[in-house]
N, C-alpha and C positions, 0 to 999 in steps of 0.2 A: 539163777544166782550168777553174779558177774565173775568173770575170769580175773585172776590176779596176774599181772604182767611185770616182769623185772627185766632189766637190761644187764647182760653179763658178757664179758669177753672170754676168749678161749682159755686164757690163763686162769681166770676165776672158775671156769668150768672144770679145768684140771684139778684145782684145789678141791672143789666139791666132789669130784669123782674119787679123789684120794680119801676123803672123809667118809664117803658112802661105804667104804669097806667095813665100817662099824655096824652097818645095818644087820649083817649076818650074826652079830652078837645079841640081837634082840631075841631072846628065847622065852620070855615070859608068856605063859600059856593063856593069858587073859584075852578077852575079845578086843579090848582097846589096843593092846600091843600088836595083835595080829593085823588089825585095820591100819595102824600106823605103819607097820612094816610093809604092808601091801601098797599103801599110798606112796611111801618113800621109794620102793622098788620101781614103781611106775615113773616117778620123777627121775630117778637115777638112769633108767633105760633111755629116756628121751634126751637127757643131758649127754649121755655117752654118744648117742647118735649125732648130736651137734658137734661134739669134739672130734669125731672121726671124719667129718666132712672136710676138715682141713681149712677152716677159715683163718684169715690173718690174725695174729696174736692181739693186735690192738683194736680190732673191729668189734664194736658192741653189737650183740645179738639180742633180739627180743625173745624172751622165753615166757610163755603163758602157761598157767596151771589152774586147775579147779580150786575153789575156795578151801575145800577140805585138804587138798594136797599142800597148799600154801600153809595152812594151819599146822599140819604135822611136820612140814619142813622147818617151820619156825621153832616148834618144840624141840626137834632134833638138834637144830643149830644151837639152841640154848644149852642143851646138855653137852654138846661137843665143844662149846666155847670154853669149858673148864679145862680141857686138855691142852697140852703144848704141842702145836703143829708148826711153830715158827711164826715170826712176826708178820710176814706177808699173808699167810693162811689165816692168822688171827684177825687181821684187818678185813680180809674178804668175808670171813664168817660174820664179823660184826656189822659190816656194811649191808650184807644181804639180810641178816636177821632184822636190822633196823628198818630196812625198806619193806620187808614183809609185814613187820609190826604196824607200820604206818598205813599200809594198804588194807590190812585186816581190821583195823579199828573202825 
């Protein structure tokens, strides 16, 4: 299966890392919820490692993930989109969600 690749800068990664704090609130004991949480934690750890490396704020970085990780990230962003994180965060969520949707289709 092909990898899904998105381009993000460090400011967008910071927004995603802030939103990923909601992952710990997934407490539903079903199998699908546990798989989603596991996939999202993997993506979260890789994104945090990119933000720690100290890249310039405006430089776009390539971030690739497995198909199932991209699927669960899109589902997570759909749910998070309903909350108010500010205008910039809202635009970042919308942009990444749309980009994932196009590549997953």
